[in-house]
N, CA, C and O atoms as a DFTB+ gen file, in Angstrom:
752 C
 N C O
     1  1      16.253       2.481     -11.460
     2  2      14.899       1.994     -11.286
     3  2      14.100       2.109     -12.567
     4  3      13.107       1.401     -12.738
     5  1      14.502       2.966     -13.451
     6  2      13.770       3.106     -14.694
     7  2      12.665       4.135     -14.579
     8  3      12.253       4.527     -13.488
     9  1      12.208       4.550     -15.721
    10  2      11.148       5.550     -15.792
    11  2       9.807       4.876     -15.522
    12  3       9.535       3.809     -16.072
    13  1       8.967       5.480     -14.683
    14  2       7.661       4.878     -14.398
    15  2       6.819       4.745     -15.664
    16  3       6.861       5.605     -16.543
    17  1       6.068       3.673     -15.745
    18  2       5.154       3.425     -16.853
    19  2       3.871       4.205     -16.573
    20  3       3.204       3.946     -15.572
    21  1       3.516       5.153     -17.440
    22  2       2.355       6.003     -17.156
    23  2       1.033       5.239     -17.101
    24  3       0.132       5.632     -16.359
    25  1       0.897       4.161     -17.865
    26  2      -0.359       3.401     -17.831
    27  2      -0.552       2.719     -16.486
    28  3      -1.638       2.769     -15.908
    29  1       0.506       2.080     -15.986
    30  2       0.412       1.427     -14.683
    31  2       0.191       2.466     -13.594
    32  3      -0.603       2.250     -12.679
    33  1       0.885       3.582     -13.689
    34  2       0.751       4.639     -12.688
    35  2      -0.668       5.215     -12.705
    36  3      -1.243       5.481     -11.650
    37  1      -1.226       5.407     -13.891
    38  2      -2.587       5.937     -14.009
    39  2      -3.578       4.989     -13.338
    40  3      -4.468       5.420     -12.605
    41  1      -3.414       3.700     -13.598
    42  2      -4.314       2.717     -12.980
    43  2      -4.110       2.665     -11.471
    44  3      -5.071       2.508     -10.717
    45  1      -2.866       2.796     -11.030
    46  2      -2.585       2.793      -9.592
    47  2      -3.276       3.970      -8.910
    48  3      -3.873       3.808      -7.846
    49  1      -3.198       5.152      -9.518
    50  2      -3.875       6.330      -8.946
    51  2      -5.387       6.103      -8.872
    52  3      -6.024       6.449      -7.877
    53  1      -5.952       5.523      -9.926
    54  2      -7.395       5.258      -9.939
    55  2      -7.778       4.276      -8.824
    56  3      -8.817       4.432      -8.184
    57  1      -6.943       3.279      -8.602
    58  2      -7.217       2.313      -7.529
    59  2      -7.104       2.966      -6.148
    60  3      -7.886       2.664      -5.247
    61  1      -6.139       3.850      -5.992
    62  2      -6.013       4.560      -4.711
    63  2      -7.228       5.454      -4.474
    64  3      -7.718       5.555      -3.350
    65  1      -7.708       6.098      -5.527
    66  2      -8.914       6.925      -5.397
    67  2     -10.108       6.061      -5.024
    68  3     -10.931       6.464      -4.202
    69  1     -10.211       4.889      -5.612
    70  2     -11.302       3.967      -5.270
    71  2     -11.190       3.535      -3.813
    72  3     -12.200       3.392      -3.124
    73  1      -9.967       3.327      -3.347
    74  2      -9.755       2.941      -1.952
    75  2     -10.227       4.033      -0.999
    76  3     -10.767       3.742       0.068
    77  1     -10.024       5.284      -1.386
    78  2     -10.455       6.399      -0.535
    79  2     -11.969       6.464      -0.404
    80  3     -12.486       6.957       0.599
    81  1     -12.676       5.975      -1.403
    82  2     -14.144       6.020      -1.397
    83  2     -14.775       4.813      -0.701
    84  3     -15.994       4.766      -0.537
    85  1     -13.958       3.839      -0.292
    86  2     -14.494       2.629       0.336
    87  2     -13.906       2.466       1.730
    88  3     -13.115       3.289       2.192
    89  1     -14.305       1.398       2.380
    90  2     -13.772       1.128       3.717
    91  2     -13.599      -0.374       3.902
    92  3     -14.013      -1.176       3.065
    93  1     -12.989      -0.723       4.996
    94  2     -12.826      -2.120       5.371
    95  2     -11.964      -2.914       4.404
    96  3     -10.968      -2.420       3.877
    97  1     -12.374      -4.159       4.185
    98  2     -11.600      -5.062       3.335
    99  2     -11.519      -4.586       1.889
   100  3     -10.505      -4.790       1.222
   101  1     -12.582      -3.956       1.407
   102  2     -12.559      -3.438       0.040
   103  2     -11.483      -2.374      -0.122
   104  3     -10.771      -2.350      -1.125
   105  1     -11.367      -1.495       0.867
   106  2     -10.346      -0.447       0.814
   107  2      -8.961      -1.065       0.778
   108  3      -8.107      -0.653      -0.006
   109  1      -8.744      -2.056       1.633
   110  2      -7.440      -2.724       1.684
   111  2      -7.145      -3.450       0.365
   112  3      -6.005      -3.468      -0.098
   113  1      -8.176      -4.045      -0.231
   114  2      -7.984      -4.745      -1.507
   115  2      -7.605      -3.753      -2.606
   116  3      -6.718      -4.033      -3.411
   117  1      -8.261      -2.615      -2.643
   118  2      -7.914      -1.588      -3.632
   119  2      -6.485      -1.089      -3.411
   120  3      -5.737      -0.887      -4.368
   121  1      -6.112      -0.893      -2.142
   122  2      -4.756      -0.431      -1.856
   123  2      -3.720      -1.463      -2.284
   124  3      -2.682      -1.110      -2.844
   125  1      -4.001      -2.740      -2.020
   126  2      -3.063      -3.796      -2.416
   127  2      -2.928      -3.853      -3.936
   128  3      -1.826      -4.027      -4.457
   129  1      -4.036      -3.707      -4.643
   130  2      -3.980      -3.683      -6.109
   131  2      -3.208      -2.467      -6.605
   132  3      -2.423      -2.560      -7.549
   133  1      -3.437      -1.334      -5.964
   134  2      -2.711      -0.115      -6.343
   135  2      -1.212      -0.316      -6.127
   136  3      -0.402       0.107      -6.952
   137  1      -0.851      -0.949      -5.039
   138  2       0.568      -1.203      -4.759
   139  2       1.188      -2.074      -5.845
   140  3       2.307      -1.819      -6.289
   141  1       0.466      -3.091      -6.266
   142  2       0.959      -3.949      -7.345
   143  2       1.182      -3.124      -8.612
   144  3       2.186      -3.303      -9.301
   145  1       0.257      -2.230      -8.916
   146  2       0.380      -1.377     -10.092
   147  2       1.543      -0.391      -9.943
   148  3       2.258      -0.123     -10.908
   149  1       1.733       0.149      -8.731
   150  2       2.872       1.050      -8.521
   151  2       4.177       0.300      -8.733
   152  3       5.126       0.846      -9.297
   153  1       4.226      -0.930      -8.290
   154  2       5.435      -1.733      -8.494
   155  2       5.677      -1.940      -9.986
   156  3       6.804      -1.796     -10.460
   157  1       4.626      -2.277     -10.724
   158  2       4.746      -2.452     -12.175
   159  2       5.186      -1.161     -12.858
   160  3       5.875      -1.189     -13.877
   161  1       4.778      -0.025     -12.281
   162  2       5.127       1.281     -12.843
   163  2       6.549       1.700     -12.491
   164  3       7.042       2.719     -12.974
   165  1       7.208       0.901     -11.641
   166  2       8.564       1.257     -11.244
   167  2       8.620       2.148     -10.021
   168  3       9.693       2.629      -9.654
   169  1       7.489       2.375      -9.390
   170  2       7.403       3.208      -8.184
   171  2       7.425       2.296      -6.954
   172  3       6.428       2.153      -6.247
   173  1       8.578       1.689      -6.725
   174  2       8.693       0.653      -5.689
   175  2       8.493       1.189      -4.282
   176  3       7.859       0.531      -3.458
   177  1       9.021       2.373      -3.992
   178  2       8.845       2.934      -2.651
   179  2       7.371       3.175      -2.341
   180  3       6.912       2.932      -1.225
   181  1       6.644       3.652      -3.332
   182  2       5.210       3.886      -3.138
   183  2       4.481       2.557      -2.919
   184  3       3.581       2.468      -2.084
   185  1       4.873       1.533      -3.667
   186  2       4.277       0.202      -3.483
   187  2       4.575      -0.331      -2.091
   188  3       3.694      -0.875      -1.426
   189  1       5.811      -0.175      -1.653
   190  2       6.204      -0.655      -0.324
   191  2       5.393       0.043       0.755
   192  3       4.899      -0.602       1.680
   193  1       5.255       1.353       0.639
   194  2       4.487       2.117       1.626
   195  2       3.051       1.625       1.705
   196  3       2.533       1.390       2.796
   197  1       2.412       1.468       0.566
   198  2       1.019       0.995       0.554
   199  2       0.891      -0.406       1.126
   200  3       0.011      -0.669       1.946
   201  1       1.771      -1.308       0.694
   202  2       1.677      -2.694       1.168
   203  2       1.978      -2.811       2.657
   204  3       1.397      -3.651       3.344
   205  1       2.870      -1.984       3.155
   206  2       3.176      -1.991       4.588
   207  2       1.947      -1.545       5.380
   208  3       1.637      -2.111       6.428
   209  1       1.255      -0.533       4.873
   210  2       0.027      -0.069       5.547
   211  2      -1.065      -1.138       5.487
   212  3      -1.765      -1.374       6.471
   213  1      -1.204      -1.775       4.339
   214  2      -2.220      -2.830       4.191
   215  2      -1.939      -3.954       5.184
   216  3      -2.850      -4.434       5.860
   217  1      -0.679      -4.373       5.272
   218  2      -0.319      -5.466       6.191
   219  2      -0.597      -5.080       7.633
   220  3      -1.100      -5.895       8.407
   221  1      -0.278      -3.853       8.000
   222  2      -0.494      -3.398       9.379
   223  2      -1.986      -3.345       9.719
   224  3      -2.389      -3.693      10.828
   225  1      -2.788      -2.912       8.767
   226  2      -4.217      -2.758       9.027
   227  2      -5.002      -4.059       8.919
   228  3      -5.991      -4.242       9.628
   229  1      -4.583      -4.945       8.060
   230  2      -5.402      -6.132       7.779
   231  2      -5.244      -7.242       8.804
   232  3      -6.206      -7.940       9.123
   233  1      -4.037      -7.403       9.319
   234  2      -3.791      -8.520      10.212
   235  2      -3.735      -9.847       9.481
   236  3      -3.653     -10.895      10.123
   237  1      -3.776      -9.832       8.158
   238  2      -3.740     -11.039       7.339
   239  2      -2.282     -11.402       7.063
   240  3      -1.534     -10.580       6.533
   241  1      -1.863     -12.636       7.419
   242  2      -0.466     -13.020       7.182
   243  2      -0.062     -12.967       5.713
   244  3       1.112     -12.771       5.400
   245  1      -1.027     -13.140       4.808
   246  2      -0.656     -13.090       3.390
   247  2      -0.264     -11.676       2.979
   248  3       0.535     -11.509       2.058
   249  1      -0.800     -10.670       3.631
   250  2      -0.402      -9.297       3.321
   251  2       1.021      -9.021       3.797
   252  3       1.783      -8.326       3.125
   253  1       1.374      -9.568       4.956
   254  2       2.733      -9.369       5.481
   255  2       3.758     -10.148       4.662
   256  3       4.938      -9.800       4.646
   257  1       3.310     -11.196       3.989
   258  2       4.206     -12.006       3.166
   259  2       3.925     -11.834       1.694
   260  3       4.067     -12.778       0.916
   261  1       3.531     -10.651       1.306
   262  2       3.168     -10.396      -0.082
   263  2       4.374     -10.505      -1.008
   264  3       5.378      -9.825      -0.792
   265  1       4.293     -11.348      -2.032
   266  2       5.379     -11.428      -3.010
   267  2       5.650     -10.095      -3.704
   268  3       6.791      -9.817      -4.075
   269  1       4.623      -9.267      -3.886
   270  2       4.819      -7.940      -4.484
   271  2       5.692      -7.097      -3.564
   272  3       6.584      -6.382      -4.022
   273  1       5.430      -7.187      -2.273
   274  2       6.230      -6.441      -1.300
   275  2       7.676      -6.908      -1.340
   276  3       8.596      -6.091      -1.354
   277  1       7.880      -8.222      -1.359
   278  2       9.248      -8.756      -1.418
   279  2       9.963      -8.264      -2.666
   280  3      11.108      -7.816      -2.591
   281  1       9.306      -8.342      -3.797
   282  2       9.895      -7.909      -5.062
   283  2      10.281      -6.434      -4.994
   284  3      11.394      -6.062      -5.368
   285  1       9.371      -5.604      -4.522
   286  2       9.633      -4.170      -4.435
   287  2      10.802      -3.881      -3.496
   288  3      11.639      -3.027      -3.787
   289  1      10.858      -4.587      -2.379
   290  2      11.974      -4.402      -1.440
   291  2      13.302      -4.786      -2.093
   292  3      14.296      -4.076      -1.938
   293  1      13.324      -5.898      -2.818
   294  2      14.543      -6.294      -3.524
   295  2      14.964      -5.206      -4.513
   296  3      16.141      -4.860      -4.610
   297  1      13.994      -4.680      -5.236
   298  2      14.302      -3.732      -6.301
   299  2      14.777      -2.368      -5.802
   300  3      15.338      -1.583      -6.566
   301  1      14.548      -2.088      -4.512
   302  2      15.107      -0.852      -3.936
   303  2      16.317      -1.145      -3.057
   304  3      16.836      -0.253      -2.385
   305  1      16.765      -2.406      -3.064
   306  2      17.982      -2.764      -2.342
   307  2      17.815      -3.065      -0.867
   308  3      18.798      -3.077      -0.126
   309  1      16.606      -3.306      -0.431
   310  2      16.358      -3.620       0.981
   311  2      16.299      -5.142       1.147
   312  3      15.260      -5.716       1.474
   313  1      17.445      -5.767       0.911
   314  2      17.578      -7.228       0.849
   315  2      17.075      -7.940       2.103
   316  3      16.267      -8.866       2.020
   317  1      17.558      -7.500       3.263
   318  2      17.217      -8.199       4.508
   319  2      15.705      -8.215       4.739
   320  3      15.131      -9.248       5.083
   321  1      15.079      -7.075       4.550
   322  2      13.619      -7.006       4.704
   323  2      12.922      -7.875       3.658
   324  3      11.930      -8.542       3.953
   325  1      13.449      -7.859       2.442
   326  2      12.849      -8.655       1.365
   327  2      12.882     -10.140       1.714
   328  3      11.887     -10.843       1.539
   329  1      14.025     -10.615       2.208
   330  2      14.126     -12.038       2.552
   331  2      13.191     -12.399       3.705
   332  3      12.672     -13.514       3.765
   333  1      12.980     -11.453       4.618
   334  2      12.046     -11.689       5.715
   335  2      10.624     -11.879       5.156
   336  3       9.890     -12.766       5.593
   337  1      10.259     -11.049       4.205
   338  2       8.933     -11.162       3.573
   339  2       8.832     -12.465       2.781
   340  3       7.792     -13.123       2.802
   341  1       9.903     -12.840       2.084
   342  2       9.906     -14.109       1.345
   343  2       9.679     -15.270       2.319
   344  3       8.924     -16.196       2.019
   345  1      10.330     -15.218       3.477
   346  2      10.144     -16.265       4.486
   347  2       8.691     -16.372       4.931
   348  3       8.161     -17.473       5.079
   349  1       8.053     -15.231       5.141
   350  2       6.634     -15.233       5.524
   351  2       5.776     -15.819       4.408
   352  3       4.875     -16.619       4.659
   353  1       6.063     -15.416       3.185
   354  2       5.292     -15.925       2.043
   355  2       5.481     -17.430       1.886
   356  3       4.534     -18.152       1.573
   357  1       6.710     -17.899       2.104
   358  2       6.982     -19.329       1.988
   359  2       6.246     -20.117       3.071
   360  3       5.676     -21.172       2.794
   361  1       6.257     -19.606       4.299
   362  2       5.552     -20.303       5.381
   363  2       4.049     -20.356       5.096
   364  3       3.399     -21.371       5.344
   365  1       3.515     -19.277       4.586
   366  2       2.098     -19.257       4.248
   367  2       1.794     -20.254       3.132
   368  3       0.809     -20.989       3.201
   369  1       2.637     -20.276       2.112
   370  2       2.449     -21.216       1.000
   371  2       2.518     -22.654       1.498
   372  3       1.721     -23.495       1.082
   373  1       3.460     -22.940       2.378
   374  2       3.608     -24.296       2.919
   375  2       2.382     -24.698       3.737
   376  3       1.970     -25.858       3.718
   377  1       1.808     -23.745       4.448
   378  2       0.643     -24.082       5.276
   379  2      -0.594     -24.341       4.420
   380  3      -1.454     -25.140       4.792
   381  1      -0.684     -23.667       3.274
   382  2      -1.873     -23.831       2.425
   383  2      -1.694     -24.911       1.362
   384  3      -2.677     -25.463       0.866
   385  1      -0.452     -25.213       1.011
   386  2      -0.137     -26.218      -0.022
   387  2      -0.897     -25.950      -1.318
   388  3      -1.424     -26.870      -1.943
   389  1      -0.947     -24.689      -1.710
   390  2      -1.609     -24.298      -2.953
   391  2      -0.521     -23.908      -3.945
   392  3       0.317     -23.057      -3.644
   393  1      -0.526     -24.518      -5.116
   394  2       0.509     -24.249      -6.113
   395  2       0.564     -22.774      -6.492
   396  3       1.627     -22.257      -6.836
   397  1      -0.589     -22.092      -6.428
   398  2      -0.639     -20.680      -6.821
   399  2       0.239     -19.812      -5.940
   400  3       0.858     -18.861      -6.419
   401  1       0.297     -20.132      -4.658
   402  2       1.137     -19.358      -3.735
   403  2       2.609     -19.452      -4.129
   404  3       3.318     -18.447      -4.175
   405  1       3.056     -20.673      -4.412
   406  2       4.458     -20.863      -4.809
   407  2       4.734     -20.233      -6.174
   408  3       5.790     -19.638      -6.390
   409  1       3.781     -20.369      -7.086
   410  2       3.938     -19.824      -8.432
   411  2       4.048     -18.296      -8.378
   412  3       4.905     -17.711      -9.040
   413  1       3.192     -17.661      -7.603
   414  2       3.229     -16.201      -7.482
   415  2       4.538     -15.737      -6.851
   416  3       5.148     -14.771      -7.311
   417  1       4.960     -16.419      -5.812
   418  2       6.223     -16.059      -5.164
   419  2       7.377     -16.209      -6.154
   420  3       8.256     -15.350      -6.220
   421  1       7.375     -17.279      -6.907
   422  2       8.424     -17.497      -7.910
   423  2       8.401     -16.413      -8.979
   424  3       9.451     -15.914      -9.383
   425  1       7.210     -16.047      -9.436
   426  2       7.093     -15.002     -10.460
   427  2       7.742     -13.702      -9.993
   428  3       8.504     -13.078     -10.733
   429  1       7.439     -13.304      -8.777
   430  2       7.973     -12.037      -8.282
   431  2       9.464     -12.123      -7.967
   432  3      10.186     -11.138      -8.116
   433  1       9.924     -13.283      -7.536
   434  2      11.366     -13.438      -7.315
   435  2      12.116     -13.377      -8.643
   436  3      13.202     -12.802      -8.718
   437  1      11.547     -13.962      -9.679
   438  2      12.168     -13.883     -11.004
   439  2      12.208     -12.431     -11.465
   440  3      13.219     -11.973     -11.998
   441  1      11.131     -11.723     -11.265
   442  2      11.076     -10.308     -11.642
   443  2      12.098      -9.480     -10.859
   444  3      12.632      -8.497     -11.373
   445  1      12.361      -9.877      -9.634
   446  2      13.310      -9.154      -8.782
   447  2      14.752      -9.562      -9.051
   448  3      15.671      -9.097      -8.377
   449  1      14.949     -10.436     -10.042
   450  2      16.312     -10.843     -10.383
   451  2      16.878     -11.919      -9.478
   452  3      18.090     -11.977      -9.271
   453  1      16.028     -12.767      -8.938
   454  2      16.439     -13.868      -8.065
   455  2      16.022     -15.198      -8.695
   456  3      15.192     -15.909      -8.129
   457  1      16.596     -15.555      -9.884
   458  2      16.129     -16.747     -10.599
   459  2      16.382     -18.053      -9.853
   460  3      15.579     -18.980      -9.963
   461  1      17.477     -18.152      -9.098
   462  2      17.747     -19.410      -8.380
   463  2      16.644     -19.697      -7.370
   464  3      16.150     -20.821      -7.284
   465  1      16.259     -18.674      -6.604
   466  2      15.202     -18.864      -5.618
   467  2      13.857     -19.050      -6.314
   468  3      13.023     -19.831      -5.856
   469  1      13.644     -18.340      -7.415
   470  2      12.398     -18.507      -8.164
   471  2      12.247     -19.950      -8.620
   472  3      11.158     -20.520      -8.542
   473  1      13.329     -20.536      -9.093
   474  2      13.269     -21.917      -9.565
   475  2      12.861     -22.869      -8.445
   476  3      12.102     -23.809      -8.680
   477  1      13.353     -22.639      -7.242
   478  2      12.959     -23.493      -6.105
   479  2      11.443     -23.470      -5.911
   480  3      10.827     -24.507      -5.667
   481  1      10.853     -22.290      -6.022
   482  2       9.411     -22.183      -5.806
   483  2       8.616     -22.687      -7.010
   484  3       7.527     -23.237      -6.841
   485  1       9.142     -22.508      -8.217
   486  2       8.482     -23.114      -9.372
   487  2       8.513     -24.634      -9.245
   488  3       7.533     -25.306      -9.570
   489  1       9.634     -25.177      -8.774
   490  2       9.720     -26.630      -8.581
   491  2       8.678     -27.110      -7.582
   492  3       8.050     -28.150      -7.783
   493  1       8.495     -26.351      -6.508
   494  2       7.495     -26.740      -5.508
   495  2       6.087     -26.624      -6.088
   496  3       5.250     -27.496      -5.855
   497  1       5.820     -25.564      -6.834
   498  2       4.506     -25.423      -7.482
   499  2       4.266     -26.597      -8.431
   500  3       3.167     -27.149      -8.487
   501  1       5.302     -26.966      -9.169
   502  2       5.194     -28.091     -10.095
   503  2       4.894     -29.387      -9.350
   504  3       4.048     -30.166      -9.788
   505  1       5.574     -29.628      -8.232
   506  2       5.310     -30.849      -7.438
   507  2       3.845     -30.905      -7.005
   508  3       3.209     -31.956      -7.072
   509  1       3.324     -29.776      -6.566
   510  2       1.927     -29.747      -6.111
   511  2       0.982     -29.964      -7.290
   512  3       0.034     -30.744      -7.192
   513  1       1.235     -29.281      -8.396
   514  2       0.376     -29.427      -9.577
   515  2       0.379     -30.870     -10.059
   516  3      -0.665     -31.388     -10.457
   517  1       1.518     -31.517     -10.031
   518  2       1.592     -32.902     -10.499
   519  2       0.739     -33.838      -9.650
   520  3       0.260     -34.857     -10.145
   521  1       0.546     -33.503      -8.382
   522  2      -0.337     -34.330      -7.550
   523  2      -1.801     -34.095      -7.918
   524  3      -2.664     -34.915      -7.602
   525  1      -2.079     -32.975      -8.587
   526  2      -3.447     -32.656      -9.003
   527  2      -3.771     -33.173     -10.395
   528  3      -4.936     -33.248     -10.787
   529  1      -2.712     -33.534     -11.151
   530  2      -2.901     -33.952     -12.539
   531  2      -3.861     -35.127     -12.621
   532  3      -3.807     -36.056     -11.815
   533  1      -4.731     -35.064     -13.601
   534  2      -5.718     -36.114     -13.781
   535  2      -5.326     -36.997     -14.954
   536  3      -5.207     -36.516     -16.081
   537  1      -5.123     -38.287     -14.699
   538  2      -4.775     -39.177     -15.801
   539  2      -5.883     -39.201     -16.843
   540  3      -7.066     -39.111     -16.514
   541  1      -5.487     -39.322     -18.088
   542  2      -6.461     -39.426     -19.157
   543  2      -6.998     -38.095     -19.655
   544  3      -7.883     -38.072     -20.510
   545  1      -6.475     -36.973     -19.132
   546  2      -6.920     -35.678     -19.643
   547  2      -6.482     -35.587     -21.104
   548  3      -5.366     -35.991     -21.431
   549  1      -7.318     -35.077     -21.972
   550  2      -7.063     -35.166     -23.405
   551  2      -5.853     -34.403     -23.923
   552  3      -5.168     -34.906     -24.813
   553  1      -5.559     -33.218     -23.413
   554  2      -4.442     -32.441     -23.942
   555  2      -4.055     -31.367     -22.934
   556  3      -4.762     -31.167     -21.946
   557  1      -2.929     -30.663     -23.171
   558  2      -2.477     -29.655     -22.215
   559  2      -3.448     -28.490     -22.039
   560  3      -3.358     -27.762     -21.051
   561  1      -4.369     -28.302     -22.974
   562  2      -5.334     -27.226     -22.826
   563  2      -6.552     -27.632     -22.006
   564  3      -7.425     -26.810     -21.728
   565  1      -6.604     -28.892     -21.624
   566  2      -7.687     -29.364     -20.773
   567  2      -7.637     -28.559     -19.468
   568  3      -6.552     -28.345     -18.928
   569  1      -8.789     -28.111     -18.951
   570  2      -8.784     -27.274     -17.749
   571  2      -8.001     -27.873     -16.574
   572  3      -7.410     -27.136     -15.785
   573  1      -7.997     -29.193     -16.457
   574  2      -7.276     -29.820     -15.349
   575  2      -5.764     -29.659     -15.494
   576  3      -5.036     -29.751     -14.505
   577  1      -5.283     -29.419     -16.719
   578  2      -3.842     -29.344     -16.945
   579  2      -3.323     -27.926     -17.176
   580  3      -2.114     -27.751     -17.327
   581  1      -4.157     -26.942     -17.208
   582  2      -3.689     -25.571     -17.420
   583  2      -2.664     -25.138     -16.383
   584  3      -1.669     -24.510     -16.746
   585  1      -2.869     -25.450     -15.105
   586  2      -1.823     -25.082     -14.140
   587  2      -0.484     -25.735     -14.459
   588  3       0.567     -25.118     -14.285
   589  1      -0.519     -26.966     -14.917
   590  2       0.712     -27.663     -15.258
   591  2       1.440     -26.938     -16.384
   592  3       2.644     -26.698     -16.293
   593  1       0.726     -26.595     -17.429
   594  2       1.345     -25.879     -18.550
   595  2       1.893     -24.531     -18.113
   596  3       2.989     -24.141     -18.515
   597  1       1.141     -23.827     -17.300
   598  2       1.540     -22.502     -16.846
   599  2       2.821     -22.559     -16.010
   600  3       3.761     -21.802     -16.249
   601  1       2.847     -23.448     -15.044
   602  2       4.037     -23.562     -14.176
   603  2       5.232     -24.034     -14.988
   604  3       6.338     -23.517     -14.826
   605  1       5.017     -25.011     -15.861
   606  2       6.133     -25.495     -16.686
   607  2       6.710     -24.384     -17.553
   608  3       7.929     -24.272     -17.686
   609  1       5.849     -23.562     -18.143
   610  2       6.319     -22.488     -19.010
   611  2       7.159     -21.472     -18.235
   612  3       8.237     -21.080     -18.683
   613  1       6.663     -21.050     -17.077
   614  2       7.406     -20.085     -16.255
   615  2       8.721     -20.681     -15.778
   616  3       9.758     -20.018     -15.784
   617  1       8.662     -21.929     -15.369
   618  2       9.851     -22.630     -14.887
   619  2      10.895     -22.751     -15.996
   620  3      12.089     -22.574     -15.754
   621  1      10.441     -23.051     -17.205
   622  2      11.333     -23.169     -18.354
   623  2      12.109     -21.873     -18.580
   624  3      13.318     -21.904     -18.809
   625  1      11.424     -20.747     -18.516
   626  2      12.084     -19.459     -18.743
   627  2      13.187     -19.196     -17.719
   628  3      14.256     -18.692     -18.064
   629  1      12.921     -19.538     -16.469
   630  2      13.934     -19.341     -15.420
   631  2      15.088     -20.318     -15.615
   632  3      16.250     -19.945     -15.456
   633  1      14.780     -21.554     -15.955
   634  2      15.843     -22.540     -16.180
   635  2      16.722     -22.117     -17.359
   636  3      17.942     -22.272     -17.307
   637  1      16.109     -21.582     -18.422
   638  2      16.896     -21.093     -19.554
   639  2      17.780     -19.923     -19.135
   640  3      18.937     -19.832     -19.546
   641  1      17.232     -19.031     -18.318
   642  2      17.992     -17.887     -17.827
   643  2      19.213     -18.354     -17.028
   644  3      20.279     -17.742     -17.088
   645  1      19.039     -19.434     -16.291
   646  2      20.133     -19.975     -15.478
   647  2      21.084     -20.863     -16.288
   648  3      22.110     -21.302     -15.769
   649  1      20.750     -21.129     -17.553
   650  2      21.597     -21.950     -18.404
   651  2      21.561     -23.431     -18.062
   652  3      22.519     -24.158     -18.323
   653  1      20.458     -23.874     -17.479
   654  2      20.334     -25.285     -17.097
   655  2      19.899     -26.126     -18.293
   656  3      19.160     -25.649     -19.154
   657  1      20.357     -27.378     -18.349
   658  2      19.937     -28.246     -19.450
   659  2      18.446     -28.583     -19.315
   660  3      17.907     -28.636     -18.209
   661  1      17.810     -28.801     -20.429
   662  2      16.379     -29.115     -20.440
   663  2      16.104     -30.434     -19.729
   664  3      16.837     -31.410     -19.894
   665  1      15.062     -30.447     -18.954
   666  2      14.614     -31.683     -18.316
   667  2      13.279     -32.079     -18.940
   668  3      12.819     -31.435     -19.883
   669  1      12.658     -33.131     -18.421
   670  2      11.416     -33.634     -19.016
   671  2      10.303     -32.584     -19.023
   672  3       9.508     -32.536     -19.962
   673  1      10.237     -31.743     -17.986
   674  2       9.195     -30.728     -17.914
   675  2       9.465     -29.593     -18.904
   676  3       8.535     -29.034     -19.485
   677  1      10.743     -29.258     -19.094
   678  2      11.087     -28.236     -20.091
   679  2      10.704     -28.725     -21.488
   680  3      10.111     -27.988     -22.276
   681  1      11.051     -29.973     -21.779
   682  2      10.731     -30.515     -23.101
   683  2       9.218     -30.569     -23.316
   684  3       8.738     -30.286     -24.413
   685  1       8.472     -30.929     -22.280
   686  2       7.009     -30.968     -22.395
   687  2       6.455     -29.562     -22.600
   688  3       5.494     -29.370     -23.345
   689  1       7.053     -28.600     -21.948
   690  2       6.610     -27.213     -22.087
   691  2       6.843     -26.721     -23.512
   692  3       5.975     -26.072     -24.096
   693  1       8.003     -27.026     -24.067
   694  2       8.319     -26.597     -25.432
   695  2       7.390     -27.274     -26.427
   696  3       6.951     -26.639     -27.387
   697  1       7.081     -28.553     -26.219
   698  2       6.163     -29.265     -27.122
   699  2       4.788     -28.606     -27.145
   700  3       4.084     -28.665     -28.154
   701  1       4.405     -27.978     -26.031
   702  2       3.079     -27.379     -25.933
   703  2       3.048     -25.906     -26.340
   704  3       1.997     -25.266     -26.283
   705  1       4.188     -25.373     -26.746
   706  2       4.220     -23.993     -27.213
   707  2       3.592     -23.909     -28.600
   708  3       3.586     -24.894     -29.338
   709  1       3.068     -22.746     -28.958
   710  2       2.575     -22.581     -30.324
   711  2       3.707     -22.834     -31.323
   712  3       4.880     -22.629     -31.009
   713  1       3.352     -23.271     -32.501
   714  2       4.322     -23.638     -33.527
   715  2       5.340     -22.532     -33.797
   716  3       6.532     -22.821     -33.911
   717  1       4.911     -21.290     -33.902
   718  2       5.830     -20.192     -34.208
   719  2       6.888     -20.035     -33.119
   720  3       8.047     -19.752     -33.422
   721  1       6.503     -20.215     -31.861
   722  2       7.469     -20.094     -30.760
   723  2       8.455     -21.258     -30.782
   724  3       9.638     -21.063     -30.505
   725  1       7.994     -22.450     -31.102
   726  2       8.921     -23.596     -31.208
   727  2       9.930     -23.346     -32.312
   728  3      11.111     -23.656     -32.151
   729  1       9.483     -22.785     -33.437
   730  2      10.383     -22.500     -34.548
   731  2      11.428     -21.472     -34.127
   732  3      12.607     -21.628     -34.446
   733  1      11.015     -20.428     -33.418
   734  2      11.958     -19.403     -32.945
   735  2      13.010     -20.012     -32.022
   736  3      14.189     -19.667     -32.102
   737  1      12.583     -20.912     -31.154
   738  2      13.510     -21.536     -30.216
   739  2      14.552     -22.382     -30.965
   740  3      15.723     -22.403     -30.586
   741  1      14.136     -23.055     -31.996
   742  2      15.088     -23.887     -32.768
   743  2      16.098     -23.031     -33.496
   744  3      17.228     -23.464     -33.720
   745  1      15.713     -21.819     -33.871
   746  2      16.583     -20.927     -34.633
   747  2      17.632     -20.256     -33.755
   748  3      18.572     -19.664     -34.283
   749  1      17.504     -20.328     -32.453
   750  2      18.460     -19.675     -31.536
   751  2      19.801     -20.369     -31.559
   752  3      20.721     -19.957     -30.852
């Protein structure tokens, strides 16, 4: 599991302390943030415990289908439970049709070492973002296109990890990278 990162752990403790001083939705939000930080710190069991409590108390389907929870479950070897959480997260994402839901799920699946499944969700996020794209936007830094650049960049990294050949979105992502990063990629 690796050694916990003291900075993430310190922030997680501070968030848990803040949760103790509050109530209701604010308390649950602090606990969920603390769980995310515990996961980043490598304290997956602690993250799972917090997120399980948040889901039980909140009644919010997004808490039960938290990508952080799925990632943490994968990282401690609780595959079956992790896939159940992924299923909940996917159903929630499908009901909302928000690219952010798919992008977040993909990010955590990639972090959990599930690049094939991450790519499926990046592809879905990309499909949704492309329906939002505004013709005539001046450049990739235009606010309307930032989601497109973000999803393409994350998707590119997973596709490279899987050894897949570049497609049109990968090439567009590389064109939009800073010059120094493009040079590094050519040198590989």
